[in-house]
N, CA, C and O of each residue as an XYZ file, in Angstrom:
912
protein
N     110.643    107.134    122.192
C     110.076    107.660    120.917
C     108.911    108.693    121.301
O     108.082    108.454    122.180
N     108.943    109.810    120.578
C     107.907    110.834    120.848
C     106.553    110.397    120.361
O     106.423    109.667    119.378
N     105.591    110.841    121.040
C     104.205    110.455    120.551
C     103.871    110.926    119.225
O     104.188    112.062    118.871
N     103.215    110.079    118.427
C     102.944    110.384    116.990
C     101.617    111.165    116.896
O     100.679    110.910    117.651
N     101.564    112.104    115.969
C     100.396    112.992    115.897
C      99.609    112.544    114.628
O     100.182    112.321    113.561
N      98.308    112.428    114.797
C      97.302    111.908    113.736
C      96.272    113.001    113.578
O      95.731    113.522    114.553
N      96.007    113.344    112.298
C      94.925    114.195    111.971
C      93.763    113.390    111.391
O      93.896    112.684    110.391
N      92.582    113.531    112.087
C      91.415    112.721    111.767
C      90.398    113.661    110.944
O      89.982    114.691    111.475
N      90.042    113.336    109.777
C      89.105    114.251    109.006
C      87.857    113.527    108.603
O      87.868    112.664    107.725
N      86.762    113.896    109.268
C      85.434    113.172    109.032
C      84.325    114.236    109.460
O      84.490    114.941    110.456
N      83.280    114.312    108.724
C      82.191    115.218    109.074
C      81.178    114.575    110.023
O      80.229    115.222    110.464
N      81.393    113.294    110.330
C      80.511    112.586    111.255
C      81.161    112.700    112.660
O      82.165    112.056    112.964
N      80.529    113.558    113.497
C      81.134    113.788    114.746
C      81.149    112.635    115.683
O      82.011    112.553    116.557
N      80.193    111.716    115.520
C      80.256    110.490    116.374
C      81.503    109.581    115.975
O      82.159    108.989    116.833
N      81.762    109.519    114.719
C      82.956    108.881    114.267
C      84.225    109.505    114.788
O      85.138    108.849    115.290
N      84.225    110.829    114.637
C      85.397    111.630    115.107
C      85.744    111.342    116.572
O      86.902    111.119    116.926
N      84.754    111.355    117.365
C      84.819    111.040    118.804
C      85.276    109.701    119.041
O      86.202    109.494    119.825
N      84.656    108.713    118.380
C      85.163    107.305    118.471
C      86.560    107.148    118.145
O      87.301    106.510    118.893
N      86.962    107.674    117.102
C      88.398    107.497    116.678
C      89.306    108.267    117.592
O      90.342    107.749    118.006
N      88.959    109.469    117.916
C      89.779    110.260    118.824
C      89.976    109.591    120.122
O      91.103    109.551    120.615
N      88.922    109.043    120.731
C      88.965    108.392    121.990
C      89.949    107.220    121.883
O      90.831    107.092    122.732
N      89.823    106.379    120.883
C      90.671    105.167    120.851
C      92.087    105.444    120.543
O      92.978    104.762    121.050
N      92.356    106.526    119.641
C      93.756    106.778    119.375
C      94.361    107.476    120.554
O      95.525    107.180    120.824
N      93.741    108.362    121.297
C      94.235    108.990    122.450
C      94.479    107.970    123.554
O      95.468    108.036    124.283
N      93.582    107.061    123.652
C      93.843    105.929    124.622
C      95.099    105.142    124.350
O      95.745    104.592    125.242
N      95.407    105.117    123.093
C      96.601    104.346    122.630
C      97.868    105.178    122.619
O      98.890    104.768    122.070
N      97.793    106.362    123.236
C      98.890    107.285    123.371
C      99.255    108.127    122.115
O     100.348    108.687    122.034
N      98.339    108.201    121.162
C      98.592    109.129    120.009
C      98.049    110.552    120.372
O      97.121    110.736    121.160
N      98.675    111.458    119.763
C      98.218    112.880    119.829
C      97.222    113.155    118.623
O      97.575    113.028    117.451
N      95.994    113.528    118.995
C      94.923    113.607    117.847
C      94.406    114.982    117.701
O      94.111    115.671    118.678
N      94.296    115.384    116.465
C      93.632    116.572    116.074
C      92.470    116.155    115.138
O      92.557    115.129    114.463
N      91.424    116.930    115.106
C      90.232    116.559    114.305
C      89.868    117.731    113.403
O      90.128    118.893    113.715
N      89.243    117.377    112.246
C      88.691    118.343    111.326
C      87.448    117.763    110.744
O      87.365    116.545    110.582
N      86.425    118.611    110.405
C      85.209    118.112    109.807
C      85.072    118.375    108.353
O      84.167    117.869    107.689
N      85.994    119.187    107.847
C      85.986    119.431    106.308
C      87.428    119.409    105.805
O      88.386    119.564    106.563
N      87.525    119.229    104.620
C      88.886    119.278    103.915
C      89.586    120.591    104.174
O      90.777    120.611    104.484
N      88.846    121.712    104.049
C      89.381    123.020    104.211
C      89.957    123.174    105.633
O      91.022    123.761    105.823
N      89.279    122.670    106.553
C      89.775    122.763    107.954
C      91.025    121.914    108.142
O      91.962    122.314    108.832
N      91.030    120.760    107.532
C      92.191    119.882    107.592
C      93.482    120.650    107.037
O      94.558    120.698    107.635
N      93.219    121.217    105.854
C      94.300    121.945    105.172
C      94.863    123.043    105.984
O      96.071    123.265    106.067
N      93.897    123.751    106.606
C      94.308    124.861    107.579
C      95.200    124.430    108.664
O      96.194    125.076    108.996
N      94.798    123.230    109.260
C      95.594    122.683    110.377
C      96.984    122.269    109.922
O      97.961    122.421    110.656
N      97.066    121.735    108.679
C      98.342    121.185    108.173
C      99.314    122.387    107.809
O     100.523    122.190    107.687
N      98.752    123.612    107.644
C      99.538    124.726    107.412
C     100.246    125.183    108.746
O     101.219    125.937    108.712
N      99.736    124.712    109.877
C     100.166    125.213    111.247
C     100.919    124.097    111.924
O     101.993    124.320    112.483
N     100.371    122.890    111.882
C     100.970    121.813    112.676
C     101.574    120.661    111.696
O     101.253    120.558    110.512
N     102.392    119.907    112.290
C     102.963    118.767    111.517
C     102.289    117.482    112.142
O     102.032    117.399    113.343
N     102.033    116.514    111.245
C     101.337    115.302    111.579
C     102.128    114.184    110.967
O     102.813    114.338    109.956
N     102.000    112.982    111.661
C     102.649    111.692    111.184
C     101.737    110.836    110.353
O     102.182    109.893    109.698
N     100.454    111.158    110.374
C      99.582    110.383    109.598
C      98.168    111.097    109.544
O      97.734    111.715    110.516
N      97.477    110.975    108.354
C      96.168    111.633    108.227
C      95.157    110.473    107.916
O      95.334    109.674    106.997
N      94.097    110.455    108.754
C      93.023    109.525    108.596
C      91.902    110.344    107.845
O      91.329    111.243    108.460
N      91.592    110.083    106.620
C      90.763    110.946    105.742
C      89.506    110.300    105.206
O      89.602    109.346    104.433
N      88.375    110.756    105.565
C      87.202    110.247    104.968
C      86.990    110.654    103.523
O      87.354    111.770    103.152
N      86.436    109.825    102.721
C      86.303    110.177    101.308
C      85.091    111.123    101.160
O      85.138    112.082    100.390
N      84.053    110.852    101.877
C      82.755    111.680    101.706
C      82.846    112.866    102.677
O      82.611    112.721    103.876
N      83.192    114.036    102.135
C      83.302    115.226    102.966
C      82.478    116.387    102.293
O      82.331    116.395    101.071
N      82.000    117.258    103.007
C      81.245    118.474    102.418
C      82.326    119.371    101.771
O      83.451    119.462    102.263
N      81.959    120.010    100.685
C      82.900    120.723     99.953
C      83.887    119.866     99.163
O      83.461    118.981     98.420
N      85.177    120.098     99.298
C      86.132    119.161     98.742
C      86.136    117.869     99.329
O      86.321    117.762    100.542
N      85.934    116.768     98.530
C      85.876    115.435     99.105
C      87.272    114.933     99.403
O      88.278    115.563     99.078
N      87.291    113.720    100.064
C      88.578    113.282    100.454
C      89.569    112.922     99.297
O      90.785    113.029     99.459
N      89.036    112.511     98.178
C      89.891    112.248     97.024
C      90.624    113.458     96.633
O      91.835    113.415     96.415
N      89.913    114.571     96.534
C      90.560    115.839     96.074
C      91.480    116.387     97.107
O      92.488    117.006     96.764
N      91.160    116.175     98.446
C      92.179    116.538     99.533
C      93.347    115.686     99.395
O      94.458    116.194     99.548
N      93.225    114.416     99.115
C      94.409    113.520     99.023
C      95.306    113.965     97.830
O      96.534    113.922     97.907
N      94.670    114.374     96.775
C      95.412    114.809     95.605
C      96.241    116.095     95.949
O      97.416    116.226     95.605
N      95.566    116.992     96.625
C      96.269    118.203     97.071
C      97.473    117.905     98.034
O      98.526    118.538     97.952
N      97.269    116.949     98.912
C      98.300    116.638     99.804
C      99.480    116.002     99.124
O     100.619    116.371     99.408
N      99.246    115.040     98.218
C     100.259    114.342     97.573
C     101.000    115.258     96.469
O     102.137    114.972     96.094
N     100.350    116.291     96.005
C     101.009    117.118     95.066
C     101.831    118.342     95.748
O     102.475    119.147     95.075
N     101.746    118.381     96.984
C     102.436    119.444     97.760
C     103.702    118.897     98.445
O     103.594    117.912     99.176
N     104.823    119.451     98.257
C     106.041    118.871     98.757
C     106.091    119.045    100.299
O     106.894    118.365    100.938
N     105.326    119.864    100.884
C     105.243    119.939    102.270
C     104.466    118.788    102.950
O     104.738    118.403    104.087
N     103.477    118.259    102.182
C     102.617    117.196    102.861
C     102.718    115.870    102.039
O     102.058    114.899    102.407
N     103.504    115.800    100.964
C     103.547    114.485    100.112
C     103.865    113.336    100.876
O     103.305    112.264    100.647
N     104.830    113.486    101.882
C     105.337    112.315    102.564
C     104.506    111.842    103.709
O     104.775    110.789    104.286
N     103.502    112.599    104.048
C     102.667    112.200    105.175
C     101.720    111.021    104.776
O     100.927    111.194    103.851
N     101.771    109.915    105.391
C     100.932    108.833    104.995
C      99.383    109.115    105.205
O      98.971    109.767    106.164
N      98.637    108.619    104.320
C      97.149    108.806    104.252
C      96.447    107.488    104.297
O      96.718    106.589    103.500
N      95.550    107.379    105.228
C      94.668    106.198    105.335
C      93.217    106.719    105.107
O      92.786    107.625    105.819
N      92.497    106.188    104.174
C      91.280    106.699    103.687
C      90.163    105.802    104.409
O      90.229    104.579    104.534
N      89.128    106.629    104.860
C      87.934    105.903    105.433
C      86.910    105.935    104.331
O      86.661    106.985    103.739
N      86.291    104.755    104.037
C      85.360    104.742    102.908
C      84.061    103.953    103.255
O      84.091    103.047    104.089
N      82.989    104.292    102.640
C      81.793    103.449    102.749
C      81.705    102.412    101.797
O      82.331    102.529    100.743
N      80.972    101.349    102.034
C      80.881    100.328    101.088
C      80.348    100.837     99.749
O      79.486    101.715     99.774
N      80.773    100.374     98.619
C      80.372    100.922     97.271
C      81.139    102.030     96.737
O      80.793    102.608     95.707
N      82.219    102.361     97.434
C      83.024    103.442     96.957
C      84.426    102.919     96.378
O      85.482    103.534     96.525
N      84.298    101.765     95.737
C      85.446    101.149     95.248
C      86.235    101.995     94.253
O      87.464    101.931     94.261
N      85.583    102.789     93.392
C      86.236    103.536     92.403
C      87.013    104.612     93.060
O      88.079    104.978     92.563
N      86.514    105.184     94.229
C      87.205    106.271     94.890
C      88.353    105.643     95.661
O      89.371    106.317     95.822
N      88.286    104.494     96.120
C      89.400    103.759     96.800
C      90.541    103.607     95.848
O      91.677    103.932     96.190
N      90.269    103.112     94.634
C      91.305    102.962     93.724
C      91.889    104.236     93.284
O      93.102    104.331     93.102
N      91.069    105.236     93.101
C      91.676    106.615     92.838
C      92.591    107.124     93.860
O      93.691    107.622     93.616
N      92.031    106.957     95.109
C      92.869    107.438     96.223
C      94.265    106.694     96.368
O      95.265    107.312     96.734
N      94.286    105.416     96.082
C      95.484    104.656     96.158
C      96.434    105.030     95.055
O      97.653    105.085     95.214
N      95.773    105.298     93.867
C      96.595    105.816     92.743
C      97.279    107.161     92.980
O      98.381    107.450     92.513
N      96.523    107.966     93.755
C      97.085    109.286     94.123
C      98.122    109.263     95.154
O      98.850    110.238     95.344
N      98.213    108.141     95.848
C      99.322    107.973     96.797
C      98.833    107.627     98.197
O      99.648    107.556     99.116
N      97.509    107.404     98.402
C      97.079    106.945     99.790
C      97.767    105.679    100.064
O      98.082    104.886     99.177
N      98.002    105.500    101.376
C      98.726    104.224    101.815
C      97.867    103.037    102.123
O      98.294    101.890    101.993
N      96.667    103.310    102.528
C      95.775    102.205    102.865
C      94.388    102.815    102.989
O      94.212    104.026    102.856
N      93.346    101.903    103.261
C      91.964    102.245    103.368
C      91.236    101.383    104.369
O      91.549    100.198    104.487
N      90.314    101.905    105.066
C      89.465    101.187    106.014
C      88.049    101.358    105.682
O      87.648    102.515    105.564
N      87.218    100.378    105.511
C      85.826    100.453    105.146
C      84.953    100.592    106.416
O      85.094     99.862    107.396
N      84.033    101.593    106.324
C      83.000    101.680    107.377
C      81.920    100.634    107.176
O      81.689    100.197    106.048
N      81.252    100.223    108.247
C      81.718    100.378    109.581
C      82.923     99.588    109.966
O      83.132     98.488    109.454
N      83.759    100.138    110.892
C      84.950     99.458    111.165
C      85.119     99.162    112.627
O      84.444     99.783    113.449
N      86.020     98.209    113.010
C      86.307     97.913    114.420
C      87.469     98.853    114.782
O      88.443     98.963    114.037
N      87.353     99.527    115.935
C      88.461    100.412    116.327
C      89.750     99.658    116.464
O      90.819    100.198    116.180
N      89.670     98.384    116.905
C      90.951     97.590    116.947
C      91.585     97.378    115.618
O      92.805     97.466    115.487
N      90.801     97.106    114.649
C      91.319     96.868    113.266
C      91.859     98.177    112.838
O      92.985     98.215    112.343
N      91.134     99.290    112.989
C      91.680    100.588    112.580
C      92.916    100.943    113.144
O      93.778    101.465    112.438
N      93.123    100.689    114.496
C      94.414    100.961    115.202
C      95.515    100.137    114.607
O      96.643    100.604    114.442
N      95.168     98.841    114.269
C      96.238     97.997    113.742
C      96.667     98.451    112.396
O      97.854     98.401    112.075
N      95.757     98.887    111.607
C      96.137     99.371    110.189
C      96.909    100.637    110.286
O      97.894    100.827    109.573
N      96.477    101.522    111.166
C      97.288    102.776    111.391
C      98.646    102.473    111.859
O      99.595    103.063    111.343
N      98.820    101.640    112.755
C     100.159    101.332    113.322
C     101.096    100.594    112.223
O     102.320    100.725    112.195
N     100.372     99.830    111.357
C     101.154     99.196    110.278
C     101.664    100.237    109.327
O     102.843    100.219    108.974
N     100.819    101.145    108.899
C     101.230    102.261    107.998
C     102.299    103.040    108.600
O     103.277    103.365    107.927
N     102.172    103.377    109.888
C     103.196    104.241    110.546
C     104.467    103.590    110.586
O     105.487    104.235    110.342
N     104.509    102.202    110.910
C     105.699    101.473    110.951
C     106.417    101.447    109.648
O     107.637    101.592    109.564
N     105.646    101.264    108.661
C     106.222    101.182    107.323
C     106.865    102.505    106.777
O     107.726    102.533    105.897
N     106.323    103.619    107.429
C     106.696    104.895    106.927
C     107.754    105.511    107.760
O     108.268    106.572    107.407
N     108.126    104.873    108.902
C     109.182    105.408    109.686
C     110.544    105.293    109.066
O     110.934    104.200    108.655
N     111.289    106.378    108.981
C     112.618    106.281    108.302
C     113.497    105.366    109.202
O     113.601    105.525    110.418
N     114.130    104.380    108.475
C     115.009    103.488    109.115
C     116.113    103.076    108.079
O     115.858    103.042    106.876
N     117.285    102.781    108.559
C     118.285    102.306    107.635
C     117.898    100.995    106.875
O     117.417    100.036    107.478
N     118.100    100.991    105.685
C     117.669     99.712    104.985
C     118.782     99.335    104.028
O     119.209    100.179    103.240
N     119.251     98.149    104.061
C     120.275     97.671    103.254
C     119.600     96.914    102.053
O     119.107     95.793    102.178
N     119.621     97.618    100.890
C     118.853     97.051     99.769
C     119.536     95.823     99.171
O     118.981     95.140     98.310
N     120.820     95.544     99.671
C     121.416     94.390     99.209
C     121.294     93.183    100.093
O     121.788     92.096     99.790
N     120.601     93.415    101.227
C     120.379     92.271    102.159
C     119.484     91.238    101.593
O     118.629     91.554    100.765
N     119.647     89.946    102.022
C     118.841     88.895    101.558
C     117.412     89.015    102.203
O     117.265     89.311    103.389
N     116.446     88.782    101.405
C     115.053     88.898    101.909
C     114.375     87.450    101.840
O     114.449     86.748    100.832
N     113.758     87.102    102.918
C     113.127     85.773    102.898
C     111.658     85.860    103.453
O     111.366     86.515    104.453
N     110.810     85.170    102.742
C     109.380     85.161    103.165
C     108.717     83.812    102.629
O     108.866     83.435    101.467
N     108.011     83.158    103.533
C     107.412     81.916    103.057
C     108.556     80.933    102.583
O     109.533     80.682    103.288
N     108.356     80.420    101.374
C     109.418     79.545    100.817
C     110.369     80.310     99.891
O     111.226     79.713     99.238
N     110.205     81.665     99.842
C     110.944     82.430     98.920
C     112.197     83.124     99.487
O     112.150     83.595    100.623
N     113.285     83.204     98.761
C     114.441     83.934     99.111
C     114.972     84.784     97.999
O     115.196     84.288     96.895
N     115.183     86.060     98.257
C     115.643     86.973     97.154
C     117.063     87.480     97.621
O     117.269     87.886     98.765
N     117.941     87.425     96.715
C     119.281     87.925     96.914
C     119.506     89.106     95.981
O     119.930     88.891     94.845
N     119.248     90.336     96.395
C     119.349     91.447     95.405
C     120.627     91.639     94.754
O     120.673     91.911     93.554
N     121.760     91.507     95.524
C     123.084     91.709     94.941
C     123.378     90.683     93.905
O     124.109     91.016     92.972
N     122.902     89.487     93.956
C     123.053     88.460     92.908
C     121.987     88.427     91.919
O     122.067     87.712     90.920
N     120.972     89.194     92.171
C     119.712     89.186     91.309
C     119.175     87.797     91.137
O     118.830     87.340     90.047
N     119.118     87.088     92.392
C     118.663     85.710     92.345
C     117.422     85.541     93.205
O     117.268     86.210     94.226
N     116.469     84.571     92.752
C     115.266     84.263     93.478
C     115.230     82.789     93.556
O     115.350     82.115     92.534
N     115.059     82.220     94.806
C     114.959     80.772     94.987
C     113.715     80.449     95.749
O     113.288     81.157     96.661
N     113.168     79.374     95.342
C     111.991     78.750     96.102
C     112.373     77.388     96.620
O     112.682     76.444     95.893
N     112.327     77.362     97.934
C     112.795     76.070     98.642
C     114.233     75.712     98.209
O     114.604     74.540     98.148
N     115.017     76.741     97.916
C     116.383     76.530     97.574
C     116.617     76.392     96.113
O     117.773     76.400     95.689
N     115.564     76.261     95.284
C     115.618     76.032     93.869
C     115.586     77.373     93.123
O     114.658     78.168     93.269
N     116.643     77.595     92.314
C     116.748     78.916     91.604
C     115.752     79.015     90.461
O     115.639     78.095     89.651
N     115.018     80.148     90.390
C     114.060     80.362     89.280
C     114.497     81.541     88.466
O     115.121     82.468     88.983
N     114.171     81.513     87.185
C     114.681     82.511     86.272
C     113.607     83.583     86.022
O     112.572     83.262     85.439
N     113.804     84.789     86.422
C     112.922     85.827     86.312
C     113.535     87.002     85.374
O     114.738     87.262     85.396
N     112.643     87.663     84.580
C     113.078     88.795     83.841
C     113.385     89.886     84.836
O     113.047     89.784     86.016
N     114.035     90.940     84.348
C     114.355     92.079     85.164
C     113.183     92.718     85.782
O     113.203     93.052     86.966
N     112.102     92.910     84.974
C     110.855     93.512     85.446
C     110.153     92.662     86.427
O     109.626     93.173     87.416
N     110.118     91.385     86.205
C     109.492     90.441     87.155
C     110.160     90.545     88.481
O     109.522     90.682     89.525
N     111.614     90.471     88.411
C     112.363     90.579     89.616
C     112.082     91.862     90.430
O     111.986     91.823     91.657
N     111.951     93.006     89.713
C     111.743     94.265     90.285
C     110.352     94.324     91.041
O     110.212     94.870     92.136
N     109.404     93.740     90.376
C     108.058     93.791     90.936
C     107.973     92.925     92.057
O     107.339     93.346     93.025
N     108.518     91.732     92.119
C     108.570     90.833     93.173
C     109.298     91.441     94.437
O     108.811     91.339     95.564
N     110.509     92.088     94.176
C     111.171     92.664     95.186
C     110.494     93.810     95.825
O     110.566     93.975     97.043
N     109.779     94.682     94.980
C     108.982     95.741     95.456
C     107.836     95.265     96.375
O     107.629     95.844     97.441
N     107.120     94.255     95.987
C     106.020     93.692     96.824
C     106.398     93.018     98.074
O     105.741     93.153     99.106
N     107.510     92.253     97.983
C     107.944     91.486     99.198
C     108.418     92.367    100.321
O     108.381     91.965    101.484
N     108.867     93.573     99.993
C     109.359     94.456    100.997
C     108.308     95.026    101.870
O     108.614     95.530    102.951
N     106.979     94.964    101.418
C     105.890     95.452    102.130
C     104.776     94.424    102.177
O     103.714     94.614    101.585
N     105.024     93.348    102.876
C     103.917     92.204    102.846
C     102.543     92.784    103.478
O     102.476     93.451    104.510
N     101.501     92.409    102.684
C     100.196     92.720    103.229
C      99.706     94.164    102.696
O      98.530     94.505    102.820
N     100.644     94.961    102.118
C     100.317     96.264    101.781
C      99.819     96.266    100.324
O     100.532     95.755     99.460
N      98.643     96.811    100.009
C      98.045     96.786     98.667
C      98.563     97.857     97.901
O      98.593     98.996     98.368
N      99.009     97.571     96.667
C      99.520     98.581     95.769
C      98.631     98.500     94.371
O      98.309     97.433     93.847
N      98.323     99.682     93.910
C      97.698     99.822     92.581
C      98.653     99.469     91.525
O      99.857     99.427     91.780
N      98.173     99.201     90.307
C      99.011     98.987     89.208
C      99.889    100.104     88.859
O     101.027     99.907     88.431
N      99.362    101.346     89.040
C     100.107    102.539     88.753
C     101.304    102.737     89.692
O     102.387    103.185     89.314
N     101.004    102.348     91.008
C     102.078    102.439     91.968
C     103.210    101.500     91.725
O     104.381    101.827     91.922
N     102.817    100.250     91.266
C     103.768     99.271     90.882
C     104.623     99.716     89.769
O     105.837     99.513     89.811
N     104.032    100.342     88.727
C     104.672    100.882     87.511
C     105.644    101.958     87.982
O     106.807    101.918     87.582
N     105.241    102.895     88.793
C     106.040    104.029     89.167
C     107.295    103.634     89.979
O     108.390    104.168     89.802
N     107.063    102.692     90.852
C     108.175    102.110     91.733
C     109.268    101.355     91.018
O     110.449    101.400     91.361
N     108.769    100.615     89.938
C     109.643     99.642     89.255
C     110.350    100.334     88.118
O     111.552    100.186     87.896
N     109.513    101.128     87.381
C     110.005    101.808     86.164
C     110.216    103.276     86.139
O     110.856    103.840     85.251
N     109.633    103.900     87.187
C     109.574    105.347     87.144
C     108.386    105.882     86.502
O     107.766    105.246     85.650
N     108.031    107.150     86.935
C     106.733    107.800     86.505
C     106.652    108.008     84.984
O     105.536    108.093     84.472
N     107.753    108.094     84.234
C     107.734    108.320     82.841
C     107.741    107.064     81.984
O     107.777    107.167     80.758
N     107.707    105.898     82.581
C     107.886    104.631     81.790
C     106.458    104.470     81.014
O     105.367    104.437     81.584
N     106.673    104.374     79.585
C     105.472    104.125     78.762
C     104.871    102.699     78.823
O     105.171    101.853     77.980
N     104.011    102.452     79.848
C     103.475    101.092     79.961
C     102.094    101.304     80.562
O     101.855    102.200     81.371
N     101.161    100.388     80.098
C      99.768    100.463     80.515
C      99.585     99.653     81.789
O     100.426     98.834     82.159
N      98.483     99.901     82.433
C      98.125     99.077     83.688
C      97.970     97.603     83.382
O      98.226     96.762     84.244
N      97.571     97.287     82.217
C      97.346     95.882     81.902
C      98.732     95.115     81.717
O      98.861     93.904     81.896
N      99.763     95.994     81.329
C     101.047     95.356     81.316
C     101.428     94.801     82.574
O     102.065     93.748     82.564
N     101.116     95.386     83.732
C     101.379     94.865     85.058
C     100.727     93.537     85.243
O     101.319     92.605     85.788
N      99.413     93.444     84.756
C      98.755     92.125     84.923
C      99.503     91.098     84.114
O      99.631     89.987     84.627
N      99.999     91.307     82.959
C     100.772     90.398     82.236
C     102.005     89.953     82.948
O     102.323     88.764     82.969
N     102.701     90.877     83.528
C     103.943     90.565     84.361
C     103.563     89.673     85.605
O     104.270     88.721     85.934
N     102.506     89.997     86.227
C     102.102     89.198     87.280
C     101.662     87.775     86.972
O     101.924     86.852     87.743
N     101.024     87.616     85.895
C     100.650     86.338     85.382
C     101.897     85.411     85.114
O     101.932     84.229     85.456
N     102.970     86.108     84.429
C     104.204     85.435     84.147
C     104.908     85.088     85.421
O     105.412     83.974     85.562
N     104.960     86.007     86.357
C     105.597     85.826     87.621
C     105.018     84.632     88.415
O     105.748     83.783     88.925
N     103.677     84.610     88.493
C     103.036     83.489     89.218
C     103.260     82.216     88.561
O     103.348     81.192     89.239
N     103.359     82.195     87.313
C     103.597     80.879     86.564
C     104.940     80.376     86.968
O     105.107     79.174     87.177
N     105.943     81.277     87.091
C     107.290     80.865     87.386
C     107.441     80.437     88.916
O     108.289     79.631     89.300
N     106.532     81.062     89.726
C     106.532     80.695     91.205
C     105.950     79.337     91.433
O     106.088     78.790     92.527
N     105.308     78.770     90.451
C     104.719     77.385     90.571
C     103.705     77.247     91.774
O     102.709     77.967     91.844
N     103.994     76.331     92.672
C     103.071     76.054     93.793
C     103.030     77.219     94.800
O     102.150     77.288     95.658
N     103.988     78.110     94.671
C     103.946     79.246     95.637
C     103.334     80.500     95.013
O     103.549     81.611     95.497
N     102.557     80.308     93.917
C     101.990     81.405     93.105
C     101.072     82.262     94.029
O     100.906     83.462     93.811
N     100.497     81.624     95.043
C      99.496     82.352     95.860
C     100.098     83.470     96.859
O      99.381     84.172     97.573
N     101.396     83.540     96.821
C     102.008     84.558     97.631
C     101.784     85.948     97.159
O     101.834     86.919     97.914
N     101.531     86.015     95.857
C     101.137     87.313     95.211
C      99.550     87.309     95.077
O      99.011     86.558     94.264
N      98.865     88.106     95.838
C      97.473     88.071     95.897
C      96.870     89.281     95.096
O      97.410     90.385     95.034
N      95.720     88.949     94.508
C      95.003     90.055     93.747
C      93.910     90.586     94.735
O      93.164     89.838     95.366
N      93.890     91.972     94.806
C      92.793     92.669     95.569
C      91.897     93.227     94.503
O      92.252     94.170     93.797
N      90.740     92.639     94.394
C      89.802     92.971     93.308
C      89.532     94.488     93.227
O      89.198     95.139     94.217
N      89.680     94.974     92.099
C      89.367     96.407     91.908
C      90.369     97.397     92.425
O      90.182     98.607     92.297
N      91.504     96.861     93.046
C      92.468     97.714     93.617
C      93.884     97.417     92.989
O      94.447     98.295     92.336
N      94.414     96.282     93.170
C      95.714     95.897     92.755
C      96.228     94.604     93.268
O      95.526     93.593     93.262
N      97.503     94.625     93.731
C      98.189     93.515     94.219
C      98.942     93.647     95.520
O      99.374     94.739     95.889
N      99.103     92.516     96.231
C      99.900     92.557     97.490
C     100.694     91.247     97.686
O     100.340     90.198     97.147
N     101.797     91.349     98.489
C     102.501     90.069     98.755
C     101.846     89.548    100.017
O     101.541     90.304    100.939
N     101.641     88.275    100.040
C     100.980     87.589    101.184
C     101.716     87.870    102.491
O     102.930     87.696    102.596
N     100.918     88.322    103.511
C     101.475     88.746    104.731
C     101.837     87.482    105.573
O     102.342     87.607    106.688
């Protein structure tokens, strides 16, 4: 497999050097930018497999850069991991709603950062996927072709929306999704439903999962994830 290319965007040169050193040591090809404008200029010339993007940047901040990236057909598919400081929860939520794939809070462990980057890259690598194959995790088994969900072999009755949400979350265990992302993936971007409708669906789904209800976890201020 060819070495993957990562663009790191942060105006703190010490952080840039720390991240560049650790990623290069792990065999990634790394490019750095200290402003959003510099990052956009590099993206017009080079291709990247992932962008590590700080929220607090001079000029255009990371949220605006993320919006520009996800609204451009040339860069929309490049996964984005956002770097945030504590207390930037609102920006984290907005970034995820715009299409960011994950976030890491400063100060961070280089090992944790590497693990999160590798997880996002792995999930975004194109690979053949049989949507009809049976999915199993914890005590749960989903048979998409039969539209069946079983817990410890016992069949449970889900609505079509509950089934779709569960199937969406279970395919990416540990990955946090905002309510808007769940709506878009399950119903499409034009589906007329509020964020709170997702909460209602999750409550109903957990109730039907019974003792296994903890496999769907709430990430406060962000959204939901399937237990890894």
